[in-house]
C-alpha positions as CSV (number, residue, x, y, z in Angstrom):
1,A,-310.2,75.0,143.2
2,E,-311.3,75.9,147.1
3,V,-309.0,73.8,149.4
4,D,-310.8,71.8,152.0
5,D,-308.6,72.1,155.0
6,D,-310.3,69.0,156.7
7,D,-308.0,67.2,154.2
8,R,-305.2,69.5,154.8
9,T,-302.7,67.2,156.2
10,Y,-299.0,68.6,158.8
11,C,-296.4,67.6,160.4
12,F,-293.4,65.2,158.6
13,C,-296.0,62.6,160.0
14,D,-298.1,63.8,157.2
15,G,-300.9,63.5,159.8
16,T,-304.1,65.9,160.2
17,T,-304.5,68.3,163.4
18,Y,-304.7,66.6,166.6
19,G,-303.3,67.3,169.9
20,E,-300.7,70.3,171.2
21,M,-298.9,71.3,167.3
22,I,-296.5,74.3,167.0
23,A,-295.8,76.1,164.1
24,C,-292.5,76.7,161.8
25,D,-292.1,80.7,161.8
26,E,-290.8,80.2,158.4
27,T,-293.3,81.9,156.1
28,D,-292.8,79.6,153.9
29,C,-292.8,76.6,155.4
30,E,-294.5,73.9,153.2
31,R,-295.8,71.9,156.2
32,E,-296.5,75.1,158.2
33,W,-297.9,73.0,161.4
34,F,-295.9,70.3,163.5
35,H,-297.3,67.6,166.3
36,L,-294.7,68.4,169.4
37,S,-294.6,64.7,169.7
38,C,-293.6,64.1,166.7
39,I,-290.4,66.8,167.3
40,G,-289.9,65.1,170.3
41,R,-291.0,67.4,173.0
42,T,-293.7,67.5,175.1
43,I,-293.9,71.6,175.8
44,P,-293.7,74.5,173.0
45,P,-290.5,75.5,172.9
46,E,-289.7,79.6,173.8
47,G,-289.5,82.3,171.0
48,A,-289.2,81.9,167.3
49,W,-289.5,77.6,166.2
50,F,-288.1,76.5,163.0
51,C,-288.9,73.3,161.5
52,E,-285.6,70.6,160.5
53,V,-286.8,71.1,156.8
54,C,-286.2,74.7,157.5
55,K,-283.6,75.7,159.6
């Protein structure tokens, strides 16, 4: 079955893509992309970044 990316959810909030987002640098991260506002940031961190699950 083909995956419809429009229905895919990201981040801890299970939201869709909106606003500024950052990717977790763990290759097997389940969520992959996170909203900056959901991780408590207004600007992306410098260098590699790993979500709370992958840290």
